[in-house]
Backbone bond lengths (Angstrom), bond angles and torsions (degrees), N, CA, C in turn:
res aa  C-N    CA-C-N  psi(-1)  N-CA   C-N-CA  omega(-1)  CA-C   N-CA-C  phi
1 M - - - 1.454 - - 1.520 109.34 -
2 R 1.302 114.47 133.04 1.460 119.50 179.48 1.530 110.39 -74.17
3 R 1.308 114.72 139.83 1.466 117.85 177.31 1.521 109.59 -91.44
4 S 1.296 115.69 158.79 1.460 120.82 179.96 1.534 109.78 -73.27
5 F 1.321 114.52 162.76 1.457 119.84 176.57 1.524 110.20 -60.45
6 Y 1.318 116.41 -38.77 1.465 121.50 179.47 1.528 110.79 -57.02
7 H 1.320 116.85 -46.86 1.464 119.45 179.86 1.529 111.29 -65.10
8 Y 1.322 116.42 -35.95 1.465 119.23 177.07 1.531 110.89 -65.82
9 I 1.325 117.29 -48.90 1.472 120.02 -174.44 1.526 110.89 -63.89
10 L 1.327 117.08 -30.75 1.465 118.81 178.22 1.523 111.88 -63.97
11 T 1.322 118.00 -25.78 1.466 120.79 177.97 1.520 111.77 -72.35
12 Q 1.329 117.12 -10.86 1.458 121.27 -177.91 1.533 112.53 -92.64
13 R 1.316 116.98 -1.19 1.471 120.69 179.15 1.517 110.66 -77.30
14 G 1.341 115.07 145.64 1.452 121.12 170.25 1.510 116.39 78.44
15 H 1.315 118.68 6.81 1.463 120.09 -178.58 1.531 112.25 -84.18
16 N 1.310 116.31 -54.28 1.468 121.59 -178.33 1.524 108.54 -133.71
17 V 1.303 116.89 92.77 1.459 120.96 -178.45 1.524 109.11 -56.54
18 G 1.333 115.29 131.42 1.451 121.05 -178.86 1.521 113.28 92.43
19 D 1.318 117.11 -10.96 1.456 121.88 176.49 1.531 108.45 -71.81
20 P 1.328 119.03 138.69 1.467 120.36 -178.75 1.531 113.71 -57.92
21 V 1.317 118.15 -36.88 1.467 120.43 178.68 1.524 109.99 -67.47
22 E 1.319 117.02 -41.30 1.468 121.46 177.53 1.521 109.93 -62.08
23 D 1.327 117.06 -43.84 1.464 121.07 179.17 1.528 110.88 -62.83
24 F 1.330 116.50 -43.36 1.465 121.66 177.43 1.534 109.76 -59.30
25 A 1.316 116.74 -47.58 1.462 121.44 -179.50 1.525 111.35 -61.49
26 A 1.312 117.27 -42.35 1.465 121.09 179.51 1.528 110.90 -63.41
27 N 1.321 116.76 -39.69 1.467 120.09 178.57 1.516 112.13 -69.35
28 V 1.321 117.48 -39.13 1.463 120.59 176.39 1.526 109.48 -60.77
29 A 1.317 117.65 -42.13 1.462 121.59 -179.59 1.533 111.47 -60.28
30 K 1.314 117.68 -31.06 1.468 122.34 -179.54 1.530 112.76 -85.64
31 D 1.336 117.45 -13.24 1.464 123.11 -173.87 1.532 110.02 -85.15
32 N 1.318 116.45 101.58 1.466 121.12 -177.95 1.524 113.59 -65.94
33 N 1.329 117.65 -21.10 1.458 121.17 -177.07 1.524 113.50 -96.75
34 F 1.319 117.59 -0.88 1.460 120.31 -178.60 1.537 109.33 -59.29
35 P 1.346 117.78 136.89 1.470 120.55 179.40 1.531 111.69 -69.23
36 K 1.293 116.16 87.73 1.464 123.28 -168.44 1.525 114.53 -66.43
37 Q 1.307 118.66 -26.36 1.465 120.68 -177.20 1.527 113.00 -96.58
38 S 1.310 117.44 -3.65 1.461 120.53 -172.15 1.526 113.31 -72.87
39 Q 1.333 113.19 142.01 1.459 122.78 171.32 1.525 109.06 -123.99
40 D 1.334 116.53 15.44 1.454 122.89 -173.21 1.529 111.53 -104.47
41 Y 1.326 115.94 119.51 1.460 121.65 -177.84 1.529 111.60 -56.44
42 H 1.325 117.06 -47.26 1.466 120.43 -174.70 1.526 112.17 -66.94
43 E 1.309 116.82 -39.08 1.462 120.07 177.07 1.530 110.45 -62.63
44 L 1.319 115.66 -46.76 1.464 120.08 -178.22 1.524 112.25 -68.13
45 S 1.323 117.42 -43.84 1.460 119.32 -178.75 1.529 110.91 -65.91
46 S 1.325 117.23 -38.72 1.468 120.12 176.54 1.517 111.01 -62.55
47 Y 1.314 116.34 -44.89 1.466 120.07 178.43 1.529 110.32 -58.61
48 L 1.321 116.37 -48.33 1.465 120.04 -177.08 1.524 111.87 -65.83
49 E 1.320 117.54 -38.44 1.464 120.29 -179.67 1.519 112.80 -70.31
50 L 1.325 116.67 -36.21 1.461 120.63 -171.45 1.521 115.39 -101.06
51 S 1.331 117.59 -18.76 1.459 118.43 -168.70 1.521 116.27 -121.88
52 V 1.315 118.84 -7.45 1.464 118.71 -176.81 1.523 110.86 -129.51
53 N 1.327 114.62 159.35 1.467 119.77 176.45 1.526 111.52 -122.64
54 Y 1.334 117.39 10.68 1.460 119.92 -178.01 1.523 113.65 -93.78
55 L 1.306 118.18 -2.15 1.458 121.26 178.90 1.522 108.13 -111.12
56 S 1.326 116.03 110.92 1.463 119.94 -174.41 1.525 113.17 -76.36
57 S 1.329 117.32 -21.39 1.461 120.56 -177.80 1.521 110.41 -149.98
58 M 1.316 115.65 133.63 1.459 119.77 176.35 1.526 110.79 -70.41
59 D 1.317 117.98 -16.68 1.466 120.80 175.02 1.528 110.38 -59.51
60 L 1.315 116.67 -37.51 1.462 120.71 178.02 1.532 110.21 -64.06
61 F 1.327 116.87 -44.42 1.464 119.73 176.86 1.526 110.32 -59.95
62 D 1.324 117.27 -44.10 1.468 120.23 179.93 1.530 111.58 -60.14
63 Q 1.314 116.71 -40.26 1.470 121.18 177.74 1.527 110.61 -63.42
64 V 1.313 116.72 -47.31 1.466 120.80 -179.65 1.529 110.11 -66.79
65 W 1.334 116.91 -37.59 1.463 120.50 177.77 1.533 110.70 -60.81
66 D 1.326 116.97 -43.68 1.472 120.72 177.71 1.532 110.95 -59.07
67 N 1.327 116.46 -43.60 1.460 120.26 177.58 1.526 111.37 -64.20
68 Y 1.321 116.01 -40.16 1.473 121.13 177.03 1.527 109.87 -59.99
69 Q 1.329 117.10 -45.73 1.462 121.02 -179.14 1.539 110.59 -61.49
70 E 1.312 117.05 -42.47 1.463 121.46 -179.88 1.538 111.74 -65.34
71 N 1.310 116.31 -37.01 1.470 121.37 -176.63 1.521 113.83 -89.63
72 N 1.317 117.01 -2.00 1.463 120.22 -173.37 1.517 111.70 -124.54
73 Q 1.314 116.70 37.35 1.461 120.01 -179.35 1.501 111.33 -90.93
């Protein structure tokens, strides 16, 4: 069974403090409204673009999404 993006990103917390991916993961963990069950790129990217201010660049999301896709086959 494929895991959601939320479950994947939580595995990225605590590895390299100060790393942009770690910071992104920590902020997602604090975001009560994050779509926790989603595996859909468009749903997640829309949410991040329109609803949060903790992601400075969508390029970071795209990088993490690529890693999620590779690790979630």
